[in-house]
C-alpha positions as CSV (number, residue, x, y, z in Angstrom):
1,M,-3.6,20.3,12.6
2,S,-5.5,18.7,9.8
3,T,-6.5,15.0,9.5
4,C,-5.9,12.6,6.7
5,L,-7.4,9.3,5.6
6,F,-5.3,6.6,4.0
7,L,-7.0,4.0,1.8
8,S,-4.7,1.4,0.4
9,F,-5.7,-1.1,-2.2
10,R,-3.9,-4.3,-3.3
11,L,-5.6,-5.6,-6.3
12,R,-6.1,-9.3,-7.3
13,A,-3.5,-10.6,-9.8
14,D,-5.7,-10.2,-12.9
15,A,-7.0,-6.7,-12.0
16,F,-5.8,-3.2,-12.7
17,V,-7.2,0.4,-12.2
18,S,-8.2,1.5,-15.6
19,N,-7.9,5.1,-16.8
20,G,-11.7,5.3,-16.8
21,E,-11.7,4.2,-13.2
22,L,-9.0,6.8,-12.3
23,A,-11.0,9.5,-14.0
24,K,-14.1,8.6,-12.0
25,L,-12.0,8.6,-8.9
26,N,-10.7,12.1,-9.7
27,N,-14.2,13.4,-10.3
28,M,-15.6,11.7,-7.2
29,L,-12.9,13.2,-5.0
30,R,-13.2,16.7,-6.4
31,A,-16.9,16.6,-5.4
32,T,-16.4,15.2,-1.8
33,P,-17.7,17.8,0.7
34,A,-15.1,19.3,3.0
35,L,-12.2,17.5,1.3
36,S,-9.4,20.1,1.2
37,K,-7.2,18.0,-1.1
38,A,-6.6,14.4,-2.2
39,L,-3.6,12.6,-3.4
40,I,-3.7,9.6,-5.7
41,H,-0.6,7.5,-5.3
42,L,0.3,4.9,-7.9
43,P,3.5,2.6,-8.0
44,A,6.8,4.1,-9.0
45,R,10.4,2.9,-9.0
46,A,13.3,4.3,-7.1
47,S,16.7,2.8,-5.9
48,D,17.2,2.6,-2.1
49,P,20.6,1.3,-1.0
50,Y,19.2,0.0,2.3
51,L,15.8,-1.3,1.6
52,D,13.6,-3.3,-0.8
53,D,10.1,-3.8,0.6
54,G,8.6,-5.4,-2.6
55,A,5.7,-4.3,-4.6
56,P,3.7,-1.4,-3.2
57,P,-0.1,-1.3,-3.2
58,Q,-1.5,-0.6,-6.7
59,L,-3.4,2.4,-5.4
60,V,-3.2,4.6,-2.2
61,L,-5.7,7.4,-1.7
62,Q,-4.7,10.1,0.8
63,L,-7.6,12.4,1.7
64,Y,-7.2,15.5,3.8
65,F,-9.9,17.2,5.9
66,A,-9.5,20.2,8.1
67,Q,-11.4,18.6,11.0
68,L,-12.0,15.1,12.1
69,P,-15.8,15.4,12.1
70,E,-15.6,16.3,8.4
71,L,-13.5,13.1,7.7
72,E,-16.0,11.0,9.6
73,A,-19.0,12.5,7.8
74,A,-17.4,11.4,4.5
75,L,-17.2,7.8,6.0
76,A,-20.8,7.7,7.3
77,R,-23.4,5.3,6.0
78,D,-24.7,8.1,3.6
79,G,-21.2,9.8,3.3
80,H,-19.8,10.7,-0.1
81,L,-17.0,8.0,0.1
82,S,-19.5,5.2,0.2
83,V,-19.5,5.2,-3.6
84,L,-16.1,3.5,-3.4
85,L,-18.2,0.3,-2.6
86,S,-20.0,0.4,-6.0
87,R,-19.0,-2.4,-8.2
88,D,-20.4,-0.5,-11.2
89,E,-18.3,2.6,-10.6
90,F,-15.1,1.0,-9.2
91,P,-14.9,-2.7,-10.1
92,A,-11.2,-3.1,-9.5
93,L,-11.4,-1.6,-6.0
94,T,-14.3,-3.6,-4.9
95,H,-12.3,-6.8,-5.4
96,A,-9.2,-5.5,-3.8
97,D,-7.6,-6.1,-0.4
98,A,-8.2,-2.7,1.1
99,T,-7.1,-1.1,4.4
100,A,-8.1,2.2,6.0
101,Q,-6.5,4.5,8.6
102,A,-7.3,8.1,9.7
103,M,-4.4,10.0,11.1
104,L,-3.3,13.4,12.4
105,V,-1.1,15.4,9.9
106,R,2.2,16.9,11.2
107,P,3.7,19.0,8.5
108,F,7.4,20.2,8.6
109,T,9.1,23.1,6.9
110,V,11.6,22.1,4.2
111,P,14.4,24.3,2.6
112,E,13.0,24.2,-0.9
113,P,9.2,23.6,-0.8
114,S,7.1,23.2,-4.0
115,V,3.4,22.9,-4.5
116,A,2.8,20.3,-7.1
117,T,-0.5,20.8,-8.8
118,G,-1.7,19.6,-12.1
119,Y,1.3,17.3,-12.8
120,P,2.6,14.1,-11.2
121,Y,5.5,14.0,-8.8
122,C,7.2,11.3,-6.7
123,T,6.7,10.5,-3.0
124,Y,8.1,8.0,-0.6
125,L,5.5,6.6,1.6
126,V,6.8,5.1,4.9
127,S,4.9,3.2,7.6
128,Y,5.8,2.0,11.0
129,E,3.3,-0.7,11.7
130,G,4.1,-1.9,15.1
131,E,4.4,-0.4,18.6
132,A,6.9,1.6,20.5
133,E,8.0,0.4,23.9
134,D,7.5,4.0,25.0
135,L,5.6,6.0,22.4
136,N,6.4,9.3,24.1
137,A,10.1,8.6,23.8
138,W,9.7,7.4,20.2
139,L,7.8,10.5,19.0
140,G,10.2,12.7,21.0
141,H,13.3,11.2,19.2
142,Y,11.6,11.0,15.8
143,L,10.1,14.5,15.7
144,G,12.8,16.1,17.7
145,K,15.9,14.6,16.0
146,H,15.3,12.4,13.1
147,I,13.2,15.0,11.2
148,G,16.3,17.2,11.3
149,H,18.2,14.7,9.1
150,M,15.1,14.2,6.9
151,T,14.9,17.9,6.1
152,Q,18.4,17.8,4.6
153,L,17.6,15.4,1.9
154,P,18.5,17.1,-1.4
155,G,15.6,18.0,-3.6
156,L,13.0,17.5,-0.8
157,R,9.8,19.4,-1.6
158,E,7.4,18.2,1.2
159,L,7.7,16.4,4.5
160,E,4.8,15.2,6.6
161,V,4.5,12.8,9.6
162,Y,1.2,11.2,10.6
163,T,0.3,9.9,14.0
164,R,-2.7,7.8,15.2
165,L,-6.1,9.1,16.4
166,D,-9.5,7.5,17.1
167,W,-12.1,7.8,14.3
168,I,-15.5,6.6,13.3
169,S,-16.4,4.9,10.0
170,V,-19.2,2.6,9.0
171,L,-17.5,1.5,5.8
172,P,-16.3,-2.1,5.7
173,F,-12.7,-1.4,4.9
174,P,-10.4,-3.3,7.4
175,R,-8.7,-0.9,9.7
176,V,-5.0,-0.8,10.5
177,S,-3.5,1.0,13.4
178,Y,0.0,1.9,12.3
179,M,2.0,3.7,14.9
180,Q,3.2,6.3,12.4
181,R,3.5,7.1,8.7
182,N,5.7,9.5,6.8
183,K,5.7,11.1,3.4
184,V,8.5,12.9,1.6
185,A,8.0,14.4,-1.9
186,F,10.3,15.0,-4.8
187,D,10.0,16.3,-8.3
188,C,10.5,12.9,-9.8
189,A,11.6,9.3,-9.1
190,E,15.2,10.1,-10.2
191,A,15.2,13.0,-7.6
192,L,14.0,10.5,-4.9
193,T,16.8,8.1,-5.9
194,R,19.4,10.8,-5.6
195,A,18.1,11.7,-2.1
196,L,18.0,8.1,-1.0
197,N,21.7,7.8,-1.9
198,S,22.8,11.1,-0.3
199,P,24.8,11.8,2.8
200,A,21.6,13.0,4.5
201,R,20.1,9.5,4.0
202,H,23.2,7.8,5.4
203,R,22.9,10.0,8.5
204,M,19.2,9.0,8.7
205,R,20.2,5.3,8.6
206,E,22.7,5.8,11.4
207,D,20.1,7.5,13.5
208,Y,17.6,4.7,12.8
209,H,19.8,2.4,14.9
210,A,19.5,4.8,17.8
211,F,15.6,4.8,17.7
212,P,13.9,4.0,21.0
213,P,12.8,0.3,21.0
214,F,9.8,-0.6,18.7
215,T,8.3,-3.8,17.4
216,G,6.8,-4.6,14.0
217,G,7.9,-3.9,10.5
218,N,8.3,-0.8,8.5
219,T,7.7,-0.3,4.8
220,H,8.9,2.2,2.2
221,Y,7.2,2.6,-1.2
222,A,8.1,4.9,-4.0
223,M,4.8,6.2,-5.6
224,T,3.9,8.5,-8.5
225,T,1.5,11.1,-7.0
226,R,-1.1,13.4,-8.4
227,M,-2.9,16.0,-6.4
228,V,-6.7,16.4,-6.8
229,K,-8.0,19.7,-5.7
230,S,-11.6,19.8,-4.4
231,L,-14.3,21.9,-6.2
232,P,-15.1,25.4,-4.9
233,E,-18.1,25.6,-2.6
234,G,-21.4,25.6,-4.6
235,E,-19.7,23.8,-7.6
236,G,-20.1,20.3,-6.4
237,G,-18.2,20.6,-3.2
238,R,-19.6,21.8,0.1
239,P,-23.0,23.3,-0.6
240,R,-23.4,27.0,0.0
241,P,-26.0,27.7,2.7
């Protein structure tokens, strides 16, 4: 299984991520050694009949690495991601409330998968921020039963669940330790809205009330997502030997 780093940024009221800053982010991520892919999530809108968790973070970076040591190398003192601390390069981000969490990626097969490259699509980012009374029972129910309902969402293109792991970083981003995160992907916000109002979603809501006991909140945010592919080896990515 691969690993994934979530970096979430809530900007101050008068700040925004400019197109120039997004372009710099894109170039920086493409050149990050060992980064297999990156997702840049920006706020979107979808209609959920059960939930309204308010405004999402203005920016979420989701960075995938095949191995945990590669992720940790990017977060080392001299690691490639340290440039995110540069006020000259990323002024909006250096004044943001940021959080970080590295997690294990658990992908699941969906009936109609799609690889979205080169154009934006829509994702629903979900987080369970507290603790399960019995994490083994929680994961057993969620991964064993609840996922079955999720895979029946119409128009679903991708489904991943993320679970906690221990990780090393010298960067000053405050850490969170969410019990679990999920991501479901759709072609567009309208497709996500249709899925959230479908019979499969209603079955998911019924099953939610049967979850093993847990504490803490959970959040659901619709995001516009663009995939950033890393550069080939020897072209700014991992150097050739």
